[in-house]
N, C-alpha and C positions, 0 to 999 in steps of 0.2 A: 582437262582444267588444272591450272597450278594449286597448289595448294598454300595458304598462306600461314604459317606460325611463327607465334610470338616469341621471343626470347625473351626482351627484359620490357619495361616500360614504351623503352625509345629505339630496339630494336626487332626486326622480324627476320625472317628467312623465308622463303618461298620457293618449295620444293616443283619442281617440274621436269617430273620422269624424274630418270638418272643425274640429272644436273639438278643444283641448286646455286638463287641468287641471295640476295640480301637489299636489304633499306636500312638504313641508319641513320638516328636523326638528334641535331645536336638543340641547342636553342636560339639558334637563327637559321640554320639550313637544315637540308637533308640530302643525303647522297644512296643512290643505287648501287651495287657493286656487280655488275654482270648484267644481265637481259635474257638470259633463258634459251631453250632450243626451241620452244614451240610457245610463245608467248609475243607474240606481236605488238598486243596491247598491255606490256608489263609497265609502262606506264601508268596505266589507269588502273592498276594494280597497287602500287607503290601509292597514287594521290588519292587513294582512300584510306592507306594507314597516315598518314602526314599533312599538317596544312605548311607545312615550311614549303618554301621555294626546293625543287627537287633540282640534283645536279645528276649526271652519268660518272663513273669510273667502270672501267674496264681491267680485268686483272690480265686479259691476252684476249688476242682476237679470234679463237677457234670459234665454228659458226654454234657449235650449242653453247656461248656465251653472248651472243650478239642479236639475237633473236629481235628484242625490242629497242635496239638500238634509234632504229628508224625514225621512233618518235621524238626524238632529239635532237638539235642543231648542232650540240656541240657535246663531246663526249672527253673524260679525260684518260688519255693512254701515254704507253710509252711510245717515244717516236723509233723505235725500234721495233715496233708491232705494226707500223703501216703497213707496209707491204702485204702481212698474213690478213691486215684487217679489210684491203683494199681487195685481195684475190678472193676471198670469203664473201663480197660484195657490199661491205660495210660504206656506208655513208656519213655525211655530214662530217665536222670539221674537229679535228683532233687538237685537244687541249695537250700539250706536251707537260707530262708529269716525268722527274728524275728520284734518285736515289736522295735520300732526306728530304727531299720536298715534304710540307706540312700543307695538311688542307684541313681547317679548322671550320667544323661546323657550327660554333658556336657552344665554348665547354665541352669541346669534343675533339680532341687534334687526333686528326690521322695522318701515321708517318709512312710514306712510299719508301718500299725495300726493292729493289730491281734483283730478282732471280731467273736472270735468262737461263735456257738448258731445254724445258717443256716449248718455252717457244722463246724466238731472240728477246720480244719484250714481255716477258713474265715480271708481274708484278705483284709482290705480297703485302697487305696494307696492318700498319700494327694499331690498334685504336688503344691510345697508350693510357689513358685513364682506365680503361675497364681492363687491361692488360689479355686482348684476346688479338690472335693475330689469324688474320683473311688469307688461306694462302692459296686459292684458286684451285688449278689443277698438281699444283708442284708439291705439294705435301696432302697424302691420303692415305687411307689403307684398302681402296681399290687397285685398277690400275692407270699407273700411269702411261699416257703415249707417249712413243721415243722411235717413232719411226714416221719415212716421208721428209719430204722440207720441213721447215724450219726448226727440224729438231735436232739437238746435240747433247747426248749423254756427256762429254767430256766434260762440257762448261756448266750440266747441271749439278754437277756434284760439288765442285768449288762454291756455286749459289746456295747450295744445302751447308756446307760448311759456313756459308756466312749466319746463316739461317740459328744454326747449333752456337755459334758465336752471341746469339743476342736474345737467349734462352730465358736471363735474367730477368727481361724486360715483359715476358707474356707467361700465362698459367695455362691456357686453353688455344687450343688451333681450332677454325672453322674451315673445314675444306668446301672446293664445288662439288666432289663427288664422293660417297662412301659413305663412314662414320660421321658423325658428327654428335660432340667435337672428338677430337684425339689426342691424345698426350703428346706432348714436345721430343717424349723419346723416342717417337718415331722418326724424327730427323735422323739422326745417329744410325738406327737400323737402314733407311731409303741410301744413306750415302756407303753404307759396309754393300749392301745387296747392287747399287750400280757399278759399285767400285768391282766385285765378283764378276758381273757380266761382261767390264772392261778387261780384265784379267782372262776369260774366258774358262774360270774353275764355277759360274753356273750352270746348272741344266737345266733347257726349253723343250718346249713342244712346238712344232711349227701347225701353225692354224691360217686359217681363211678368215681375215677380219675385213667385211663390208666390201670384199671383192680383192684386197690385198695380203697379198703371204707375210705373214709377220711371225716372230720370235716368240713364246710367251714365255718368260721367266716369271714362277707361282714362287714367290716366297710364304713363310707364315705370318707376318704383318703386311703384303703388299704385294702388286706384281707390276711388272713390266711389258709393255708390247712396243718390240724392237724390231729394226729392219734386219735382211736376213742377210746384208753385206759388211 
């Protein structure tokens, strides 16, 4: 059973094993960011927290982020993520979001920041007035998945450089995995680690992960699971 934890009077995180998702409330609307891995009733969890009309937004469409999407007829998502979403069995109508779009919940504007790499349509969400960045999987101190279809480490680095250029706009980062919160200094470290992997300077261990042979690059601050080619 997922655990609901209050962040502040109008924000909650829902811990679903090794992944988490969020519910944010404004004066007019509420928004669920992702819907977990084992929570097909995620919408019911959210509706117990807020009486405001509830929308759905996905940071990306990996299977551990969409388990409750089926309860929504439509959801905000990058158009670049649709192939990944449909391949994972995702249903419903995608409401396209693009870099710089603002979703205002009522005195709570959320800005969309496109950060492809982990997946083609990965986005971060900047809670502008609260100065919090919801980073999905791309910024975390756990292991960033970078193997298989839809992953691109070369694209990931400029996305992280883009976030680093916006660091004066947020104080904390709320990832979907690992520690919460993490500091924004982690972004630079992830850029450095990804660069070392691409240059061949980083050491790794060959492991089996969910039946896939991958390279595990473990740094002091985070790890990367990458393909073997």
